[in-house]
C-alpha positions as a Markdown table, in Angstrom:
| # | Residue | x | y | z |
|---|---|---|---|---|
| 1 | Met | -25.0 | -15.6 | 2.9 |
| 2 | Asp | -21.3 | -16.5 | 2.5 |
| 3 | Ile | -20.7 | -13.9 | -0.3 |
| 4 | Leu | -22.3 | -11.3 | 1.6 |
| 5 | Ile | -20.2 | -12.0 | 4.6 |
| 6 | His | -16.9 | -12.1 | 3.6 |
| 7 | Tyr | -17.2 | -10.5 | 0.2 |
| 8 | Ile | -19.7 | -7.8 | -0.4 |
| 9 | Leu | -20.1 | -6.5 | 3.5 |
| 10 | Pro | -16.5 | -6.0 | 3.8 |
| 11 | Phe | -15.3 | -4.7 | 0.2 |
| 12 | Phe | -18.2 | -1.8 | 0.2 |
| 13 | Gly | -17.7 | -1.2 | 4.3 |
| 14 | Met | -14.1 | -1.1 | 3.4 |
| 15 | Leu | -14.5 | 1.3 | 0.2 |
| 16 | Val | -16.8 | 3.6 | 2.0 |
| 17 | Ala | -14.4 | 4.4 | 4.9 |
| 18 | Leu | -11.7 | 5.0 | 2.5 |
| 19 | Ile | -14.1 | 7.4 | 0.6 |
| 20 | Val | -15.7 | 9.5 | 3.7 |
| 21 | Ile | -12.1 | 9.5 | 4.9 |
| 22 | His | -10.6 | 11.1 | 1.8 |
| 23 | Glu | -13.7 | 13.2 | 1.3 |
| 24 | Met | -13.6 | 14.4 | 4.9 |
| 25 | Gly | -10.0 | 15.9 | 3.8 |
| 26 | His | -11.8 | 18.3 | 0.9 |
| 27 | Tyr | -14.8 | 19.0 | 3.3 |
| 28 | Phe | -12.9 | 20.4 | 6.2 |
| 29 | Thr | -10.5 | 22.3 | 4.7 |
| 30 | Ala | -12.7 | 24.3 | 2.5 |
| 31 | Lys | -14.8 | 24.8 | 5.6 |
| 32 | Met | -11.6 | 26.0 | 7.4 |
| 33 | Phe | -11.0 | 28.6 | 4.6 |
| 34 | Gly | -14.8 | 29.8 | 4.3 |
| 35 | Ile | -15.2 | 28.1 | 0.8 |
| 36 | Lys | -18.8 | 27.3 | 0.4 |
| 37 | Val | -19.5 | 23.2 | -0.2 |
| 38 | Leu | -22.7 | 23.2 | -2.3 |
| 39 | Glu | -22.6 | 19.3 | -1.7 |
| 40 | Ala | -21.5 | 16.0 | 0.1 |
| 41 | Gly | -21.8 | 13.2 | -1.2 |
| 42 | Leu | -21.8 | 9.5 | -0.5 |
| 43 | Gly | -22.0 | 7.1 | -4.0 |
| 44 | Tyr | -22.5 | 9.1 | -7.2 |
| 45 | Pro | -26.1 | 10.3 | -8.4 |
| 46 | Pro | -28.7 | 10.0 | -9.2 |
| 47 | Arg | -29.2 | 10.7 | -5.6 |
| 48 | Ile | -31.8 | 9.0 | -3.6 |
| 49 | Lys | -31.8 | 11.4 | -0.6 |
| 50 | Gly | -30.4 | 14.6 | 0.5 |
| 51 | Trp | -30.9 | 16.7 | 3.3 |
| 52 | Glu | -29.3 | 20.5 | 3.7 |
| 53 | Trp | -27.9 | 22.1 | 6.7 |
| 54 | Arg | -26.3 | 24.9 | 7.2 |
| 55 | Gly | -25.9 | 25.8 | 2.9 |
| 56 | Thr | -24.6 | 22.3 | 2.3 |
| 57 | Ile | -26.9 | 19.3 | 0.8 |
| 58 | Tyr | -25.8 | 15.9 | 2.4 |
| 59 | Ser | -27.1 | 13.3 | -0.2 |
| 60 | Ile | -26.9 | 9.0 | -0.4 |
| 61 | Asn | -26.4 | 8.3 | -3.9 |
| 62 | Leu | -27.9 | 5.7 | -6.0 |
| 63 | Leu | -23.9 | 4.8 | -7.3 |
| 64 | Pro | -22.4 | 3.2 | -4.6 |
| 65 | Leu | -18.7 | 2.7 | -5.8 |
| 66 | Gly | -17.3 | 6.1 | -4.6 |
| 67 | Gly | -18.2 | 9.8 | -2.9 |
| 68 | Phe | -17.6 | 13.4 | -4.0 |
| 69 | Val | -17.4 | 16.9 | -2.4 |
| 70 | Arg | -18.9 | 19.9 | -4.3 |
| 71 | Leu | -17.2 | 22.9 | -3.9 |
| 72 | Leu | -18.6 | 26.4 | -5.1 |
| 73 | Gly | -16.4 | 27.6 | -8.1 |
| 74 | Glu | -14.0 | 25.0 | -8.6 |
| 75 | Glu | -13.2 | 27.3 | -12.1 |
| 76 | Asp | -15.4 | 30.5 | -11.7 |
| 77 | Pro | -13.7 | 32.7 | -9.3 |
| 78 | Ser | -16.7 | 35.0 | -9.5 |
| 79 | Asp | -17.9 | 34.5 | -6.0 |
| 80 | Pro | -15.2 | 35.2 | -3.2 |
| 81 | Gln | -16.5 | 32.0 | -1.1 |
| 82 | Ser | -15.6 | 29.7 | -4.8 |
| 83 | Leu | -12.7 | 27.6 | -4.5 |
| 84 | Ala | -11.4 | 29.4 | -7.2 |
| 85 | Ala | -11.4 | 32.6 | -5.9 |
| 86 | Gln | -8.9 | 31.4 | -3.3 |
| 87 | Ala | -4.9 | 32.1 | -2.8 |
| 88 | Ala | -3.4 | 29.7 | -4.5 |
| 89 | Trp | -1.7 | 27.9 | -1.5 |
| 90 | Lys | -4.8 | 27.3 | 0.1 |
| 91 | Arg | -6.8 | 25.7 | -2.9 |
| 92 | Ile | -3.4 | 23.6 | -3.0 |
| 93 | Ile | -4.2 | 22.8 | 0.9 |
| 94 | Val | -7.6 | 21.7 | -0.4 |
| 95 | Leu | -7.0 | 19.9 | -3.2 |
| 96 | Ala | -4.2 | 17.6 | -1.2 |
| 97 | Ser | -5.4 | 17.0 | 1.7 |
| 98 | Gly | -7.9 | 14.3 | 0.1 |
| 99 | Ala | -4.8 | 12.7 | -0.6 |
| 100 | Ala | -3.4 | 13.4 | 3.3 |
| 101 | Met | -5.8 | 12.1 | 5.1 |
| 102 | Asn | -5.0 | 8.1 | 2.8 |
| 103 | Phe | -1.4 | 9.0 | 3.7 |
| 104 | Ala | -2.3 | 9.3 | 7.2 |
| 105 | Leu | -4.9 | 6.7 | 7.4 |
| 106 | Pro | -2.9 | 3.4 | 7.4 |
| 107 | Val | -0.9 | 5.0 | 10.7 |
| 108 | Val | -4.4 | 4.4 | 12.2 |
| 109 | Leu | -5.0 | 1.0 | 10.6 |
| 110 | Phe | -1.7 | -0.6 | 11.2 |
| 111 | Thr | -1.8 | 0.9 | 15.0 |
| 112 | Met | -5.0 | -1.4 | 15.2 |
| 113 | Val | -2.8 | -3.8 | 13.7 |
| 114 | Phe | -0.5 | -4.3 | 16.1 |
| 115 | Leu | -2.8 | -3.4 | 19.1 |
| 116 | Ile | -5.1 | -6.4 | 18.6 |
| 117 | Pro | -3.3 | -9.8 | 19.3 |
| 118 | Arg | -2.8 | -11.5 | 15.9 |
| 119 | Asp | -0.9 | -14.9 | 14.9 |
| 120 | Val | 2.6 | -14.1 | 13.4 |
| 121 | Pro | 5.5 | -16.6 | 12.0 |
| 122 | Lys | 7.4 | -18.6 | 14.5 |
| 123 | Gly | 10.8 | -18.0 | 13.7 |
| 124 | Pro | 13.5 | -18.0 | 13.1 |
| 125 | Ala | 14.1 | -17.2 | 9.1 |
| 126 | Val | 16.5 | -20.4 | 8.0 |
| 127 | Ile | 18.0 | -20.2 | 4.5 |
| 128 | Asp | 16.5 | -23.3 | 3.1 |
| 129 | Val | 17.4 | -22.7 | -0.9 |
| 130 | Val | 20.4 | -20.7 | -2.2 |
| 131 | Glu | 19.9 | -20.5 | -6.3 |
| 132 | Gln | 23.1 | -20.6 | -8.2 |
| 133 | Asn | 24.8 | -18.0 | -9.6 |
| 134 | Ser | 23.1 | -15.5 | -7.3 |
| 135 | Pro | 24.0 | -12.7 | -5.1 |
| 136 | Ala | 23.8 | -14.6 | -2.4 |
| 137 | Ala | 25.0 | -17.6 | -3.9 |
| 138 | Gln | 28.3 | -15.3 | -4.4 |
| 139 | Ala | 28.0 | -13.5 | -1.3 |
| 140 | Glu | 31.4 | -12.0 | 0.1 |
| 141 | Leu | 31.7 | -13.6 | 4.0 |
| 142 | Phe | 33.4 | -12.2 | 6.9 |
| 143 | Lys | 34.0 | -13.9 | 10.3 |
| 144 | Asp | 35.1 | -11.4 | 13.3 |
| 145 | Gly | 35.8 | -8.9 | 10.7 |
| 146 | Asn | 38.0 | -10.8 | 8.5 |
| 147 | Leu | 37.4 | -11.8 | 5.1 |
| 148 | Leu | 37.2 | -15.5 | 4.3 |
| 149 | Thr | 37.9 | -16.9 | 1.4 |
| 150 | Glu | 34.7 | -19.0 | 1.1 |
| 151 | Arg | 31.8 | -17.7 | -0.6 |
| 152 | Gly | 28.3 | -18.1 | -0.6 |
| 153 | Leu | 25.1 | -18.3 | 1.8 |
| 154 | Lys | 24.1 | -21.9 | 2.4 |
| 155 | Ser | 21.1 | -23.6 | 3.3 |
| 156 | Gly | 20.6 | -23.9 | 6.8 |
| 157 | Asp | 22.3 | -20.4 | 7.6 |
| 158 | Val | 20.0 | -18.6 | 10.3 |
| 159 | Ile | 19.5 | -15.3 | 9.2 |
| 160 | Leu | 20.0 | -13.3 | 12.4 |
| 161 | Gln | 20.4 | -9.6 | 11.1 |
| 162 | Ile | 20.0 | -7.5 | 8.1 |
| 163 | Asn | 21.6 | -4.7 | 8.0 |
| 164 | Gly | 21.4 | -4.2 | 11.4 |
| 165 | His | 17.5 | -4.9 | 12.1 |
| 166 | Asp | 16.7 | -8.5 | 13.7 |
| 167 | Val | 14.6 | -10.9 | 12.1 |
| 168 | Glu | 12.3 | -12.9 | 13.8 |
| 169 | Asn | 11.0 | -14.8 | 11.5 |
| 170 | Thr | 10.5 | -15.1 | 7.3 |
| 171 | Gln | 8.3 | -11.9 | 7.2 |
| 172 | Asp | 11.0 | -9.8 | 8.8 |
| 173 | Ala | 13.8 | -11.0 | 6.1 |
| 174 | Gly | 11.3 | -10.7 | 3.1 |
| 175 | Arg | 10.0 | -7.2 | 4.2 |
| 176 | Tyr | 14.1 | -6.0 | 4.9 |
| 177 | Ile | 15.5 | -7.9 | 1.7 |
| 178 | Arg | 12.3 | -5.8 | -0.8 |
| 179 | Leu | 12.9 | -2.4 | 1.4 |
| 180 | Asn | 16.7 | -2.2 | 0.0 |
| 181 | Gln | 16.4 | -3.4 | -3.6 |
| 182 | Gly | 19.2 | -1.9 | -5.7 |
| 183 | Lys | 21.8 | -2.5 | -2.5 |
| 184 | Thr | 23.8 | -4.1 | -1.3 |
| 185 | Leu | 22.7 | -6.4 | 2.2 |
| 186 | Glu | 25.0 | -7.0 | 4.9 |
| 187 | Phe | 23.0 | -10.5 | 6.8 |
| 188 | Glu | 24.4 | -11.9 | 10.0 |
| 189 | Val | 23.8 | -14.9 | 10.5 |
| 190 | Gln | 24.7 | -18.5 | 12.4 |
| 191 | Arg | 25.6 | -21.2 | 10.6 |
| 192 | Ser | 27.0 | -24.9 | 12.2 |
| 193 | Asp | 30.9 | -25.8 | 11.0 |
| 194 | Ser | 32.2 | -29.0 | 10.6 |
| 195 | Ser | 32.2 | -29.8 | 14.4 |
| 196 | Gly | 28.9 | -28.9 | 14.4 |
| 197 | Ala | 29.7 | -25.7 | 16.3 |
| 198 | Ser | 27.7 | -22.4 | 15.8 |
| 199 | Val | 29.5 | -20.1 | 13.6 |
| 200 | Leu | 28.4 | -16.4 | 13.6 |
| 201 | Leu | 29.3 | -14.7 | 9.8 |
| 202 | Thr | 28.8 | -11.8 | 7.9 |
| 203 | Ala | 28.1 | -11.9 | 3.8 |
| 204 | Lys | 27.4 | -9.1 | 1.7 |
| 205 | Ala | 25.0 | -10.0 | -1.3 |
| 206 | Gln | 22.9 | -7.5 | -3.7 |
| 207 | Ser | 19.6 | -7.2 | -3.4 |
| 208 | Arg | 18.8 | -7.2 | -7.3 |
| 209 | Trp | 15.9 | -4.9 | -9.1 |
| 210 | Asp | 15.3 | -7.2 | -11.9 |
| 211 | Pro | 15.7 | -11.2 | -10.9 |
| 212 | Pro | 15.3 | -14.2 | -12.7 |
| 213 | Asp | 11.5 | -15.5 | -12.8 |
| 214 | Gly | 10.9 | -17.6 | -9.5 |
| 215 | Gln | 13.7 | -16.0 | -7.9 |
| 216 | Gly | 13.8 | -12.9 | -5.3 |
| 217 | Pro | 15.9 | -10.3 | -5.2 |
| 218 | Thr | 19.2 | -11.9 | -3.6 |
| 219 | Gly | 18.1 | -15.4 | -4.8 |
| 220 | Ile | 17.2 | -17.6 | -1.7 |
| 221 | Gln | 14.1 | -19.0 | -0.3 |
| 222 | Ile | 13.4 | -18.7 | 3.5 |
| 223 | Arg | 11.2 | -21.1 | 6.2 |
| 224 | Asn | 10.7 | -20.9 | 9.5 |
| 225 | Arg | 12.5 | -23.1 | 11.6 |
| 226 | Ile | 10.2 | -24.7 | 14.4 |
| 227 | Thr | 11.8 | -24.1 | 17.6 |
| 228 | Gly | 9.9 | -23.8 | 21.3 |
| 229 | Ser | 5.9 | -23.9 | 21.9 |
| 230 | Ala | 3.8 | -22.4 | 19.1 |
| 231 | Ile | 0.3 | -23.4 | 17.8 |
| 232 | Cys | 0.9 | -24.9 | 14.4 |
| 233 | Gln | -0.9 | -26.2 | 11.1 |
| 234 | Gly | -0.6 | -28.4 | 8.6 |
| 235 | Ser | 1.2 | -32.0 | 8.1 |
| 236 | Ser | 3.7 | -33.2 | 10.6 |
| 237 | Pro | 6.1 | -32.3 | 10.4 |
| 238 | Pro | 4.2 | -29.0 | 11.0 |
| 239 | Asp | 4.8 | -26.6 | 7.7 |
| 240 | Gln | 3.1 | -23.4 | 9.8 |
| 241 | Cys | 4.1 | -22.2 | 12.9 |
| 242 | Tyr | 2.3 | -19.1 | 14.8 |
| 243 | Glu | 2.4 | -17.4 | 17.7 |
| 244 | Lys | 0.0 | -14.5 | 19.1 |
| 245 | Glu | 2.1 | -11.2 | 19.5 |
| 246 | His | 0.3 | -7.8 | 20.2 |
| 247 | Phe | 1.8 | -4.4 | 21.7 |
| 248 | Gly | 1.3 | -1.7 | 24.2 |
| 249 | Leu | -0.6 | 1.8 | 22.7 |
| 250 | Ile | 2.8 | 3.9 | 22.4 |
| 251 | Thr | 4.4 | 0.6 | 20.8 |
| 252 | Ser | 1.9 | 0.2 | 18.5 |
| 253 | Val | 1.8 | 3.8 | 16.9 |
| 254 | Lys | 5.5 | 4.4 | 16.5 |
| 255 | Lys | 5.0 | 0.3 | 14.5 |
| 256 | Gly | 2.0 | 2.1 | 12.8 |
| 257 | Trp | 3.8 | 5.2 | 11.8 |
| 258 | Thr | 7.1 | 2.4 | 10.8 |
| 259 | Ala | 4.7 | 0.2 | 8.9 |
| 260 | Thr | 3.0 | 3.4 | 6.4 |
| 261 | Trp | 6.5 | 4.6 | 6.1 |
| 262 | Glu | 7.9 | 0.9 | 4.8 |
| 263 | Ser | 4.7 | 0.2 | 2.8 |
| 264 | Leu | 5.5 | 3.6 | 0.8 |
| 265 | Val | 8.8 | 2.5 | 0.3 |
| 266 | Leu | 7.9 | -0.5 | -1.0 |
| 267 | Ala | 5.7 | 0.8 | -3.1 |
| 268 | Arg | 8.3 | 3.1 | -4.5 |
| 269 | Asn | 10.4 | 0.8 | -5.2 |
| 270 | Gln | 7.8 | -1.8 | -7.2 |
| 271 | Val | 7.7 | 0.6 | -9.8 |
| 272 | Ile | 11.0 | 1.1 | -10.2 |
| 273 | Ala | 11.6 | -2.8 | -10.6 |
| 274 | Met | 9.0 | -2.4 | -13.3 |
| 275 | Phe | 10.7 | 0.1 | -15.5 |
| 276 | Lys | 14.1 | -1.7 | -14.8 |
| 277 | Gly | 12.6 | -5.0 | -15.9 |
| 278 | Gly | 11.0 | -6.8 | -12.8 |
| 279 | Gly | 7.6 | -8.0 | -12.5 |
| 280 | Gly | 5.1 | -4.9 | -11.9 |
| 281 | Pro | 1.8 | -4.3 | -9.8 |
| 282 | Ser | -1.2 | -5.8 | -10.2 |
| 283 | Val | -4.0 | -3.8 | -11.5 |
| 284 | Ala | -7.6 | -4.2 | -10.3 |
| 285 | Gly | -10.8 | -2.2 | -10.5 |
| 286 | Pro | -13.7 | -2.4 | -7.8 |
| 287 | Val | -14.9 | -5.9 | -9.3 |
| 288 | Gly | -11.1 | -7.5 | -8.5 |
| 289 | Ile | -10.7 | -5.6 | -5.5 |
| 290 | Ala | -14.3 | -7.0 | -3.8 |
| 291 | Gln | -12.6 | -10.3 | -4.7 |
| 292 | Ala | -9.2 | -9.7 | -3.1 |
| 293 | Thr | -11.1 | -8.5 | -0.3 |
| 294 | Gly | -13.4 | -11.5 | 0.1 |
| 295 | Glu | -10.4 | -13.9 | -0.5 |
| 296 | Val | -8.4 | -12.0 | 2.8 |
| 297 | Val | -11.1 | -12.0 | 4.6 |
| 298 | Lys | -12.1 | -15.8 | 4.3 |
| 299 | Glu | -8.2 | -16.8 | 4.3 |
| 300 | Asp | -6.6 | -14.3 | 7.0 |
| 301 | Gly | -9.5 | -12.8 | 8.8 |
| 302 | Trp | -10.5 | -9.2 | 9.7 |
| 303 | Val | -7.4 | -8.2 | 11.4 |
| 304 | Thr | -5.7 | -8.5 | 7.6 |
| 305 | Leu | -8.5 | -6.9 | 6.3 |
| 306 | Leu | -6.8 | -4.1 | 8.0 |
| 307 | Gln | -3.7 | -3.8 | 6.4 |
| 308 | Phe | -5.3 | -4.7 | 3.1 |
| 309 | Ala | -7.6 | -1.3 | 3.5 |
| 310 | Ala | -3.8 | 0.5 | 4.8 |
| 311 | Leu | -2.0 | -0.4 | 1.6 |
| 312 | Leu | -5.3 | 0.6 | -0.6 |
| 313 | Ser | -5.5 | 3.5 | 1.0 |
| 314 | Leu | -2.0 | 4.4 | 0.4 |
| 315 | Asn | -2.0 | 3.6 | -3.2 |
| 316 | Leu | -5.5 | 5.6 | -3.2 |
| 317 | Gly | -3.5 | 8.5 | -1.9 |
| 318 | Ile | -0.3 | 8.2 | -4.3 |
| 319 | Ile | -2.9 | 7.6 | -7.6 |
| 320 | Asn | -5.0 | 11.0 | -6.2 |
| 321 | Ile | -2.2 | 12.8 | -6.1 |
| 322 | Leu | -0.7 | 12.1 | -9.5 |
| 323 | Pro | -0.9 | 15.3 | -12.2 |
| 324 | Leu | -3.2 | 13.6 | -13.9 |
| 325 | Pro | -6.4 | 14.7 | -15.7 |
| 326 | Met | -9.4 | 14.8 | -13.4 |
| 327 | Leu | -7.9 | 13.9 | -10.4 |
| 328 | Asp | -6.9 | 16.0 | -7.5 |
| 329 | Gly | -3.5 | 16.0 | -8.9 |
| 330 | Gly | -4.1 | 17.2 | -12.3 |
| 331 | Arg | -6.1 | 20.0 | -10.7 |
| 332 | Ile | -3.2 | 21.2 | -8.1 |
| 333 | Phe | -0.9 | 20.9 | -11.8 |
| 334 | Phe | -3.0 | 23.7 | -13.2 |
| 335 | Val | -2.8 | 25.9 | -10.0 |
| 336 | Leu | 1.2 | 25.8 | -10.0 |
| 337 | Ile | 1.0 | 26.6 | -13.6 |
| 338 | Glu | -0.7 | 29.3 | -12.3 |
| 339 | Ile | 1.8 | 30.4 | -10.1 |
| 340 | Val | 4.9 | 29.9 | -12.3 |
| 341 | Arg | 3.0 | 32.2 | -14.5 |
| 342 | Arg | 2.8 | 34.7 | -11.6 |
| 343 | Gly | -0.8 | 34.6 | -11.2 |
| 344 | Lys | -2.1 | 34.2 | -14.6 |
| 345 | Arg | -4.7 | 31.5 | -15.1 |
| 346 | Ile | -5.5 | 28.7 | -18.0 |
| 347 | Ala | -8.6 | 29.7 | -19.2 |
| 348 | Pro | -11.5 | 27.7 | -17.5 |
| 349 | Glu | -13.2 | 26.5 | -20.0 |
| 350 | Lys | -9.7 | 25.0 | -21.4 |
| 351 | Glu | -9.4 | 23.2 | -17.9 |
| 352 | Ala | -12.2 | 21.9 | -17.7 |
| 353 | Ile | -12.0 | 20.5 | -21.5 |
| 354 | Val | -8.7 | 19.1 | -20.1 |
| 355 | His | -10.0 | 17.2 | -17.2 |
| 356 | Leu | -13.0 | 16.3 | -19.9 |
| 357 | Val | -10.9 | 14.4 | -21.5 |
| 358 | Gly | -9.1 | 12.9 | -18.9 |
| 359 | Leu | -12.2 | 11.8 | -17.3 |
| 360 | Ala | -12.6 | 9.5 | -20.5 |
| 361 | Leu | -9.7 | 8.2 | -20.3 |
| 362 | Ile | -10.1 | 7.4 | -16.5 |
| 363 | Ile | -14.0 | 5.4 | -17.3 |
| 364 | Thr | -12.0 | 4.0 | -20.6 |
| 365 | Met | -9.3 | 1.9 | -18.3 |
| 366 | Ala | -12.2 | 1.3 | -15.7 |
| 367 | Val | -14.4 | -0.4 | -18.1 |
| 368 | Ala | -11.0 | -2.3 | -19.5 |
| 369 | Val | -9.7 | -3.3 | -15.3 |
| 370 | Thr | -13.4 | -4.5 | -15.1 |
| 371 | Tyr | -13.3 | -6.5 | -17.8 |
| 372 | Val | -10.3 | -8.5 | -17.2 |
| 373 | Asp | -11.7 | -8.4 | -13.3 |
| 374 | Val | -14.7 | -10.5 | -14.5 |
| 375 | Ala | -12.6 | -12.9 | -16.5 |
| 376 | Arg | -10.5 | -13.6 | -14.2 |
| 377 | Leu | -13.1 | -14.1 | -11.6 |
| 378 | Ile | -14.9 | -16.5 | -13.8 |
| 379 | Ser | -12.0 | -18.6 | -14.1 |
| 380 | Gly | -11.8 | -18.8 | -10.5 |
| 381 | Lys | -8.1 | -17.1 | -10.3 |
| 382 | Ser | -7.3 | -15.0 | -7.8 |
| 383 | Leu | -5.7 | -11.4 | -8.2 |
| 384 | Phe | -2.6 | -12.7 | -5.3 |
| 385 | Ser | -1.7 | -15.7 | -7.8 |
């Protein structure tokens, strides 16, 4: 029962929601342009049950790890109601609409996260460790706009702002540092001098793309200083303190949009860091995602699952819009080639072969990733470790 509640139900619920949202984009834009939708299915064939309404078959299929919308004439323009018979701009909108829905969904999910009361780390954020020869250790220091001879951030410095953004806790500090990788960061910190008086300093340090193992982009480790009243967990003194936080609807929508944009920037930065020698992103298939979903629900609760689903939706949107055969982006690529060739289409049978090869590669990769996922699951390792 524990596996059912913490792993299977959250995974399938999240998967179905992401798929339905994606396919709804294709479905509604196709209907809007008068394109005949032959079938809208949840899961992949063989079909368990189907019913027809207004010329479209709505089906539930046996394999639950997917979904589809089948349009008339995706490569054959002989029927005026077919996808291929439509103007190029209409086809691009229909093909891109699934990914567009996956980019829009996180705004809704993040908005819900900010609406629901949740635990956030209690700040302020304090520098605990500064690695030797790191950008933080060599940072230029300013007081009242004047450059000091002393250099470097120090253990005990309280981070007040990064690049003009208020820092409330370690989550804020880590996010702003990673959002600005490759750039020079401006830290506003509070430091106690030799007499115990508080001094405001500004420090300028580079956020690196490829830090050494065990170091962050700037070379600092941060902790939340325990102050005031908070719900604390752990040993004495408590190592984790939280406070409840939530916002009104308008503020939550604004924060939801910001969180979505920042997630896209972080995803871009992770890819850039990988090519510049930093660590690459973890790759997982359905088994790995199911494991990660269960860990998120069990350890952090259902509110965190909304954040996890938002990130997966963004990943799904990014992958689908890439110009890869068989995916939406690959089909859009062929339409763009047609536009460049002034309306001259690539032969449907040639395009079909490219997509077939792409499907074979995707299946091969899926099998390999699933093997890795199962091996990790058997060994007891986590996707997040």
